N, C-alpha and C positions, 0 to 999 in steps of 0.2 A: 365055355360060355360066351354069351355076346355082351360086351361091357359098354354101355354109353358113358362116355366122361366129358362131363360139361367143362368148359374151361380147359381144353386139352393143349392149347397153344400157350399156355402159361406157365409158371415155373413147376410148380408141382404136378399140375395136371401132365405136361409134355413128359415129365419124370416117369409119371404113372405108365404113359402109354409106351415110352421106350421100354420100361421094365416088362410090361405086359408082352409086348411083342418079343422081346428078347428071353423071356424066361416062362413063359407059358404058351399054352395053344390057345388062349381065349382069341375071339374077334374083338376088334375095337372101333368104336365110332367115335371120333373127335368132334363134339359139338362146341363151336366156339365163336364168338362175335368179332374177334380180331380187335381188340381194343388196343390202346397205346402199348399195354403190357404183353400182348399176345401176338406172335410171329410164328409162323409155320416153319422157319427155320430150326425151332428147336425139336421138331420131329421129322425133319428132313431125312435123317438117317434110316428111319424105319419107314417113311411113306410109301416105298414101292413094295410092301409087303401085302401079299392078298388077304392079310387078316386084318389090314387098316385101311378105313376111309374116312373122309371129312367131310363134314356139313357146315357152312357159315352160316350162324343163327344166334339171334338174341336169346336169353333164358326169360325176357318178359314177353316174348312174342308167343303166346299160346298157340296160335295154327302152327307155327313153324317148329315147335317143339313136338306138338302131337304129330305132324308129318313125319319128323325124325323118328319117332317112337314106332310108329305104326309100319315104316319101311324097314328098320332094322331089326325090330322085335327083340329088344334088350331082355337079358334075365337079371341084370343088375344096369342100376343106374347109379353112377358116383358122381356126386353133385360138388365139383371143385369151383365152378365159375363164380366168381366174388370180385369188389373192388377191395383191395387189401392193405392200403398204405395208409398209415394213420395220419400221417402230416397231410396227405391230400384229404382225408376226411375233415380235418379241421378247417382247410380252406373252402372245401365244397361239399358238405354233408349230403346234398340231394341225391347225388350220383350213388351213394352207399345205401340210402334207403330204396332208391330204385331197383338197384341191381340185387343187393342182399337180402332185402325183405320182399319186395314185390315179385323179383326173379325166382326166389325160393318157393314163394307161394303159387306161382305158376307153374314150376316143375313139380310141385306136389300135387297140385290139380289135374295136371295132365297124366301124371305117375299113377294117381289113383284111378283115374277114369280107363288108362291102358290095364291097369292090374285087374279091374274089375271084369275087364273082358276076357281075362285068361280062365282056363279051366285046368283041372286036375294038377298034374306034377308042375306044370309051368307056372301055376298061380302060387303053389307051395313053395317054389323056388326064388320067386322073385324078391329081390330087395331094393330099396331106396337107402343109399349111404350118403348122409350130409357130412362134407368135411368142413371141421370148425376149428377155432382157435382157442388156446388158453387164456386169452386176453379177455373173455367173457367173464372170468372170475375176478376181475379186479387186479388189486394189488396186495402182494404179501408183506408181511414184516420181516424182519431179519432171519425168522425160523419159520418152520411148518412147510407145507407142500400141497398144491392143488390135487384134490382126489374127484372121482366123480360125483361125489356128494357134496363137494363146496359149494354154497351158494352163489347165486349169479350176481356181479357187482360191476359191470362194464363201466368204464371210466371216459371212454373217447367216443366219437361218433361212428367210428369204426367198429370198436367192440359192441356197442350197443346194438348195431345192425345186425351183427352175427349172433348176439345172444338172442335178439328178437326171431332170426332165423332158425336157431336151434329150437327155440319154444315152437315155433310154428311145426317143425318136423316132429317134435313130441306130441304135439296135440292131432296132427294127422295119425300119428299111430295109435294114440289111445282113443280117439273119436271114431275114426273110420276103419279102424284095424289095419292100416297100410304096414307092411313089415318093414319096419325103419331101423337104420343104425346110425349112430352119431359118434365120430371122433374128434377130440380137440386136442391138438398137437401144440409144441412148443415151437421156439424160432427155428425156422429151417434155413439151410445153407448149403450151397454146392453149385455144381454146373449150371448155366442158363439163367441164373437169377437176375431179375431185372435191376440193372446199375442204380436204382434209387435206394435200395436196402443197405444196410450198413457195411456188410462184408464187401460186396461187389463194390460199391461207391468209395471205399477207403482204397481199394486196390486201383481202380480208375484215377482217382485224385491223387493217389501216390505217384503213379507213373508219369503224370501229367506235371508234376512238380506244384500242385496246389496245395494251399493248407487242407488239412485233414479235420473237419468239424465235426468236434466231440460237444454232445450236448450237456449244459451244465457242468457237474464234476465229473461225469464219465462213470458215476458210481451206481448206475442203474444195472440190475442183475437179470440176466436172461438164461435160460435153459436152452443150448444149442443143439439141433437134431439135424443129422446129415440127411439130405433129400433122399437118398436111395435108402437109408434105414426107414424114412416115413413110408415111402410108396410100399415096402416090403410089407410093413404093418398095415397099410390099407388093403392090400390084397389079402392078407390073413383075416382082416376083419369082416371082408363082404362074403369071402368062402366059407369062413366057420365062426363068425359071430353070432350072438343070440338076437334075434329081432326084439325091438325095444331096448336094447341095451346101449350105452354109451361106453366109450374106452378112451383114456388118456394116453398120449402118445409122446413121450420125452426122451432126451438122450442122455440124460444123467451128467449133464456138462452145464453146472452152472458158472457164468462168467460176468464179471462186470465190463461193461462196454469197454472202458479204457483199457482193460486187461486184452480184450479180443482185438483191438487197435493196435496194441503193442506187439501182440503176436503176429498180426499181419504184416507189420513193419518188420519185424526180425526175419521172418521168412522171406519177404522181398530182398532186405539187405543180403540174404545168403543166395537166392535164386537170380536176382538182378540188381545188383548193387548200383547205387547211383554213382554218375561219373566223377563227382566231384569227391568220392569217398565218404561224404556225411550221411549218418543214418537216416533212414524215412522218418523216424521217430521225432525228428526236428520240425517236421511239417505239421505236428498235431497243433490244433487251435482250439482252445474251448469256447463255445459259442452259447448264445442264449439257449436256455431249455426250452424243449417242446411244453406248451401249455398242458397242465394236467398230467404230466408224464409219470407213469405207473413206476413205482420204485424197484419190485421184484417180482420175477415168476418163476416158479419151479413147479415140476410135475413130477406125482407120483404115478408112475406107469405099471403098478404091481398087478392089477387087474388084467390088463392084457398079456403080461409075462405069466401069471398063474394060471388063467384061463385058456388063453389061445397058444402060449408058447412063444411069443415075439419077444426079442431082446434087440438092442442095437447093437451092429457090428462094429460100428466105428467110434473112437474116441473122439474127443476135440481136436487133439493134436493130429490125428492121422487124418482126419475129414477136411480139416482147414489146409493142410498142405496138398492135399488131392485137389481142393477147391481153386488154391491160388495157381498150382501149374497148370490147372485147366485154362485159368483166365489168362496167363501167360502165353499159353500156346493157341488161344482163340480170341486174339485182338480184333481179328477180321469181323467177329460177331458183335462184340459187346461196344467196340469205338463207334460203329456208324449210330447206334442206338441213342449213345451218350449224346451225340452232336444232333441228331434229329429230333429228340424228344426233350432235351434239356433235363435228361435224368438226373443230373448232378445238381441241379439248382436247388437251394433251400426254400421248402415249403414249411406250411404248418406254425406259423408265428402269430397267427390269430390277429393280426394286425387290422 
């Protein structure tokens, strides 16, 4: 099939593209604006494939989206392009409203027009797959899991913008009959993760000898999902998922943030110990918490397991080791990004 991937130069989008080129016969169009978090170095390894092409474009630009669809003729649109960092959404919500809401509307409007121009088997096969987050559900207490029936209760500008985009996708399915799919995933980690997010940020700061900032008490709980497991799930959904259905994707790996930081420190102690013999955990520094920080996320992924047969292949222990090994072996990728974009600077204090 021909797969149009929006945001294909970002973290999850690039993993999706590398996976499809390596493990399928699908053709892929990478449609990406190349914002601060998008770089074509993430897909450099597969860019020479005759099944890959790239178009630089903004999902808010209707004419550019239309031209890309008409030229490439996709059978699947996997919509990953989004502003995604909660701290940045606190400092500048407007960009999140524009990209995540207006951009998703633009993608839906153009996909609908394109789909209505199809006939027969091509029209029947078309899917619009919207990739979202578990953060739309709000915050859990000590018990319970997010299911596909959990009411939406977003708490940050980021999660509110993603919740709104989910509602738009559902509305286009119900009102216009567009064959849509929605997936809501837990916290991803793995290679090529932009180093403003927790795990790559801790690795970068640890190696720099800098304090490791842990928000509040570090007792916030997240369900961690290795990015390669996630993109396998995404392929499973757009190939075999039922239109109009949503699927939660989780890694079955609940960890407190402070526990994650401790594991990162322990593996770095083993793989690249400090010259002075002191453990990296000595660099942990507790800092002011993020405003409105959600306490706990946890995914019930039984629907995608039972209906589509997907399960994660990695535990957190195996996935985090692979991730840290990759960052140690690819410093030439992330160090320039940290320096150029101030990715390691603190944001989201709402000051």
